[in-house]
N, C-alpha and C positions, 0 to 999 in steps of 0.2 A: 619444420613441424615440431610442435611440443608434445610431450607425453600427455598433457592435459586434454588434448584433442583425441586421444585414443581411447577406445572403449576399455572398461575394466575387465579384468579376468573373471571367468565364470558368469558373465552376463549381469553382474550387479550394476544397478543404476543409482546407487546411493548419492554420490556427489552431484549428479545431474538433478536428481529430485531435490536435494538440499538447496542447490542453486536456484531452482525454480521456486521453492518455498521462500527463499530470501527475496527474490524478485517480487513475488506476490506481496510479501510483507512490506517491502519498500514502497510498492504501489499503493497499498492500503494507508500507510503513513502519509503519503502525499495527498491522498484523498481526504484524510482526516484534517490535515492542515489547511486544505483549501476550504473545507466546510467551516472551520473555525474562522478563517478570514472572511468568508461570506457572511457569517453570523455577525461579526464585528461591523463589517461594511453596511449590512442592512440595518443594524441598530443605529449607526451613526446617520444613515440617510432616512431613518424613520419608516423603513419598509418592513412588511412582514416577511418572516423567514419560513419556508416550507418545513413541515415537521420532519421529513426524511433528512433534511440538512441538519437539523437540531440533533437528531438521534445519532448521526454520523459524527458530528462535532463532539458529542458526549463520550465517544469511545476513547479508551486510553491509547496512547502511542505506544 
């Protein structure tokens, strides 16, 4: 067992919260990239793209 699996002294959850925020941000980046890919694919196929996909694709990575 590593020390990373042990809870921090005095009940602090900072690293766990930070890791969760990083996972959330990584997930958001994947969603943005997927929206950009769909935008490109729809344009090449001549299909309309839903507005929510356009808004997501416009977000910065």
